[in-house]
N, C-alpha and C positions, 0 to 999 in steps of 0.2 A: 775647880774643874772647869773645863772649857764650856762656855755658855751654850754652844750648839749641842753638846752632849747632855747637858742638864735638860735642855728642851726635849731631847729624845727620851730621857728618863721620864719626864712628865707625861709625854704623849703615850708612852708604853704603859705607864701606870694607870692612866685614864682608861685605856682599852682593855687592860688585863685585871685591874683591881689590885695590883701590887704597889705598895708604897714606893714612890719614886726615889725616896732617900735610900731605901734598901737597894734598889737597882744601881744607884750612883755609888754607894759604898761597895757593892759587889763588883762593879766595874773597876773601881780602884784596886780592890783585892786581886782581881783576875789579871788586869793588864796595866795598872797605873794610868788609866785613861789613854792607853796607847793607840790613839786613832790612826797611827801608821800601820797598825796590824790589819791587814786586809782579810785575814782568814785563810784557811787552807782546806782543800777538799780531803786531806788526809790526817789532819791534826786538829787540836782545839781551835775554835773559831774566834779570832780577833778579840774584840773588846771584852766579851763575856766568856771566851774559851769554851764554846759549846763543841763537843766532839761530833764527828760525822754521823755516827749511828744515832745519836740523840737528835741531830738536825733532821735526819730522815724520818725518825719516829714521830717528830712533832710537826712535820711539814704541813700536814692536813689541818691540824689545829691552828697553826700559824695563819694559813690562808683563810680559814674561817673567821678568825678574830681580826686579822689585819686587812683582809680584802684583796690580797695579792700574794703571789708566790714568794717564798723566802729567797733573798739574794745574799749569800754569805760574804759578798764584797761590799755590802752597804752597812755602814755603822749603825744607822737607824734600825735596820732589820736585826742586827746583832743584839741590840738592846731589847727590842721588842720580843725576840725569840726567848731571851732569858725571862722576860715577864710572862710569856705564855707557859714556859716550863714551870716556873715557880707557882703560878696560879693553879696549874694542873696537879701539883703535889699536894695541895690542900693542907688543912691544919693551920697552926700558927706559924709565924715567921721563922721561928727556930726550926720547926719541922720541915718547912719548905726548903730552907737553906741547907739543912743536913742532907736531905734527899737529893738536892741539886748537886751537892759536892760528892756525896758518898753513894748515890744510887738509891733506888726505891726500897731495897732490902737492907740498907745500912743499919747496923747496930753497933754500939760501943764494942771495941775490940776487933771489928771487921778488918780484913786485910785485902789488898789488891792482888792482882795476878802474880806480882813479884814478892808477895809475902810481907809487904810494907803495911803498917797500920794506916788506915784511912781516918784521918783526924777531922771528920765532918762536924763534930760538936765544937771543936776549936774554931773551925772555919765559920760556922754559924755565929758563934759568940763574937768573933772578930768583926764580921760584917755588921752585925747588929750594933755593936759598940760604935763603929765608925758612922753608921747611919744616925745614931743619936747625936754624935758629935757634929755631924753636918747639919742636922735640924737645929741644934742649939746655936750654931754659927749663923743660921739663916741663910 
């Protein structure tokens, strides 16, 4: 992973209490470290693919934790926003990641508005396995 993005994960982890390896693994899952993704006001947001409604809902908590307004064109803020969201979900890492991916009311078998199964448990397992792999690699 690019060194500057790892630094962003470490900084976000310190401020939010989220394991930076989880943030790094999540970034790989969401965008393959696609730092060219600047985010969009109408779709998933850049590196961490945060949707507009979620960005808006967490804007106040982001400003409180980070000390400035969220800029969806700033990769550092994209990583920090994911940390703020994960920290707010509470529980263990699996729970945080499932709710990040599937929503606060996610349960096994849940579907999206198109009737597709939301595979948040698989998402969480995949991110956690990658985080462990990254830790082991140092």
